[in-house]
N, C-alpha and C positions, 0 to 999 in steps of 0.2 A: 947922834941918833935922834935927839929932840928935833933938829932941823928937818929930819926926814919924815916926821909925823905929819899926817894930812888932816886938816880940819874938815869934818864932814859937812858942816854948815857952809864953809867956803866953797866946797865942791858943788853943792847944790845951787849956790848963787852964781857961780861962774859957768856960763853955758859952754865954754870951750873945753872944760874939763869933764871927762866921762868917767863913770865908775868902773873899776876894774872888773873884767868879766870873770865869772866863776869857772874854774878849771874843772873839766870832766875827766875823771880817771878811767883807765882802761878796764878796771874791774866793774865800773858802773855800766859800761856799754856792752860787756860780754855777758851773754845769757847762756848758762850751762844747761844742757839737756841730758837727762838720764837715758840709758839704752831703751827703756820702755817707752819713754816719750818720743824718741826717734822712730821706733817701730810704729807707734800709733800715728805719728805724723806722716810717715811714708805710706802707711795703709790708706789713710783718708785722702791722700793725694790722687789715688787712682779712682777714676769715675766708676769703673766696673766694680770695684770693691764696695763703694757706697751703694750702687744699684743692687748688688747681691745682698748686702746687709739689710737694705730696705725690704727686699723680696722675702727674705727669711723671717725677719721680725714681723712683717705683715701676716705671713702664714701662721706664725705662732699666736699672734693676737687673734686671728680669725678662728683658730681651732680651740684655743683655751679661754679666751675672753668672750668670743662670739656667743657661746651657749649661755653665758650669764645674761646676755641681752635678748637673744632670740630663744625664748624658753619653749621650745617644741621638742618632744621626745623623738629621737631617731627611730625608735621601734614602734611608735604609735601609728596605727592605721586610720586614715581619715575615712569615717563611715558616713559622711554627709551624702555620698552617692551622687550620681548624675544620670541623666536620661539620654539614651541613644535611640535614634530612629533608623530602622533598616528598611530600605525600599525593596519591594517584592512585586514582580510582574505577575498578574493573575489573568488568565484567559478562560472564558467559558462560552458556551453556545446556548442561545435561548431556544424557545419552542419553535420559532420560525426557521431555525437552522442558521441564524446569523451569529457569527463569532464576534465576541466583544473582548477587548483587552484594556485593562486599567492597572494603575500602579497603586499598590496598597502599602502604606507605611505602618510598620510594626514598632510599637513603643516598648522599649526595654528599660527598666529601672535597675541600675546597678547598685549593689549593696555598698561596695567600696569605691572611693573616688580615685580610680586608677588612671595613671598617665594623663593627669590634668595639666593643662598649659600653665605657664607662670602667671600668677595673679597676686593680689594684695595678701590673700591668706597664705599662699605658698609662693614665695618670690621666685623659686626655681621649679615650681610644679611638683608633681608626685611621680613616683616610679610605678612599675607594673604591679606592685603589691599595695599601692595606696599610701606609701610613707613619704614624708616630706624630704625632698632632695637636699635642701639647704641644711637641714638638721643632720642628715646622714653625712653630708660633706664635711661638716665640722667634726663630727664624731669619728669619721674615717681618717681625718688628719691626725687625730690623737693616736690612733692605732698605728698608722703608717709611719709617722715621724717618731713616735715613742719606741716602736720595735727597732727601727733603723738606728736610732741613737744608742739603744741598749746593746745592739749587736756590735756596733763600731767600738764602743767602750770595752766590751769583752775581748774583741779581737786585739785592740791595742794593749790591753792588760796582759794577755797571753804572749803577745809579741815582745813586750818589754821583759817579761820574766825569762822566756827561753832565749831571746836574743841577747839579753844582758849576761846570762850564764855562759852562753856559747862564746861571746866576744871576750869575756874576762878570763875564763879558764883556758880556752883554746884546747889544743891537743885532741884527745879521744872524745872528750865531752863535746867539743865543737863539731867534730866529724859526725857523731851520732845525731845531734840536733839538726845539723844541716842536711843530712841524708833523709831525715824525717820530713824536713821542709821540701826537699826535692820530690819526695813521694806525694806529698799533699798538693804540690803545685802541678803535678801531672794528672790529678783526678779531675774528670769532667764534672764540675759542680752541679750544673742544672739537671742533667740526667740522673745523677745520684739523688738529688732532692726528690725527683719524681718517684724513684724506687723507695726512698725512705717514707714518702707520703703514702704509698701503697701498703708498706709494712705497718705504719701507724693505723691505717684503716682496718687492717686485719686484727691488730691488737685491740682496737676499740670494739670490734664486733665480737671478740673473744671475752668481752665483759670487763676490760680494764678501764676503770673510770678515769684514771689519770691521762688517758689518751683520748678524752672526749673531743668532739669536733671543734668546740670553741677554743681548745688549747693547741690545735694542730699547727697553726702558724708559729706559735712560740717554740714548739719542738723542732720545726723545720729551720727556723732562723737560728735556734741554738746549735743545731747540727752544722749549719752553714758557718757559724763562727769557729767551730772546731776544725774546719778545713781551710779557713781563710787567714789564719794568723801568720802563716809562713812568710808572706811578703813583709809584714811589719818586723818580724824577727830578723830577717835578713838586713833590713834597714838599720835596726838597732845594733846588730852585730858589727856591721861595717863601720858605723860611727865609733863604737867603743874600741874597735881595733886600732883606730887612729888616735883616740883620746887617751888610752891607758898608758901611753909612753910620754905624756906631757909632764911638765915639771911639777904641777900640783898633785898629780897622782904619785910621783916619786916621793913627794913630801908626805902624802897621806900614808904611804907604805912605811916611811921612816918613823912616823908617829905611832905606828902599831894599830891603825884603825882596823876594824873587823871587815871581812869580805863584803857582807851585806851593806855596810855603811859606805864602803868605797864604790860599790856598784850603784846603789839607789840614792845616795846623797851627793856623789861627786860626778859620776859618769852619766846616769840617766837624765838628770836635769839639763846637761849640756846637749842632749839629744832631743829634748822636748820641742824645740822649734820645728825640726823636721817632722816630728810625730804629729804636731798640731796640724801642719799642712796635709800630711797623709790622712789624718782622721777626717778633715774637712772634705777632701776630695773623695774619700771612701763613702761618705754619707750619701752622696748622689747614687752611687752604685748599689748600696743597700736598699735605698728607696725603690729603685728599679727592680731589684730582686724580689722585694716584698710585693710590689704591684704585679709582677709577672706571675708569681705563685698564686696570688689571690685571683688574678684573671683566669687562670687555669682551673680554678675551683679548689686549690690546695691551701688556700690561705684562710683568712678569717671568715666565719660563717656569714651568710647573707644578712642576717639580722643585725650584725655588728658593723657592717658597712665600711670596710676598708676601701681605699680608693681603687685598688685593683678589682675588688669585688663589684664596685659600682660600674666600672667600665665593662665588666663581664656581661652586663645587660645588652651591650651592643652586638652580641652574637645573634640576637633577633633582628632579621633584616628590616622589619617594620620599625623597630625602635631606632635602629641605625639610620634609617632614611628620614624619619619624621619626628624624632624626639631627641634632638641634640641636647636639650636641657637635662636629660637623664644621664648621658655618658660623657658629655663634653666638659662640664665643670671639673670632675675629678681628673680628667686628662690634663686640663690646664693647670691644676694645682700641682700635679706631678712634674710638669715641665718647669713651673716656677721654682719648685723646691730644688730640683736637680741643677738648674741654671744658677740659682742663688748660691748654693753651696759651692759650686765650681768657681763662680766669680770670687767668693770669699777666699777659697783655697788659693787661687791665683794671686790675689792681693796679699795674702799672708806670706806666700812664697817669696814674692818680690820684697815685701817689707822686712822679712827676717834675713834676707840675703845681704851680708855686709858689703858686697860688691856693687849693690844697686845704689845709685845716687841720683834718683829722679827728683 
């Protein structure tokens, strides 16, 4: 063994002798990834997913961080005023019987600075009431996005509860819940919302303060959630029907776990990937619902400036033709929000699908 020892100094002096290379083990070259890391990696491989994420994050920064920088009240009316000149043709006859015609310009000083063009003071101009369009756009985003998120979370919560109960117990319980879902899915949602809006107006005129106009959109969106959970419930039920026969559920049954623990700790978490995708895609639909209700005058009051309420100004032909700065920006924000959430939903669907290997 002593003859096999190598002197390091002799190796360095001998140019023909090279140092032994360091061996690299298989464990050093293998990088293990958790399931979450794999999902995130697949999600960010999609360009549309990244675009959608940028669009949604930009909207949230615009609506929630923007007012901290642009400190203008969305309900404040600009009373700086402006001057309008109206041309009027005047015709008269003098003593000699000669008719004269001239143009008279009438000066009118307006109290409120209504429908002003974009300027340094008002980057997007003012609306027909003299309020800053940019400030109303930020505030309207809080209302539209906030209501839509709340409605989607309530719909998902109800869907998990009823879908989980129907899928786990089956039998008569499943039949009753599914028949309720069938009835709800047959209801024409938008016409019913119009009827409910009329009923709320009648209750408000009857003196019920809880149905005040400023809360009308919340009542309507709340009613919409009550008739919209059936699709989520069917999704949860279908997944649980296939999962409840798996080995880990048999083990949970053998260990004597309670029914609520088996449903909400072992079954529902395995349905969450599909629910996340469903929630993301539903957000776009809820935003359109809220915008449509506000456009028809059934949503947030004019002073609270939801995006649909701002687009409602386009009903005036003059504003529609000449003041794109009043109704165009909220329409663009709605398009960005819906597209962004749809792109994110598509990316999550592909990332959470184990069959995808892009």
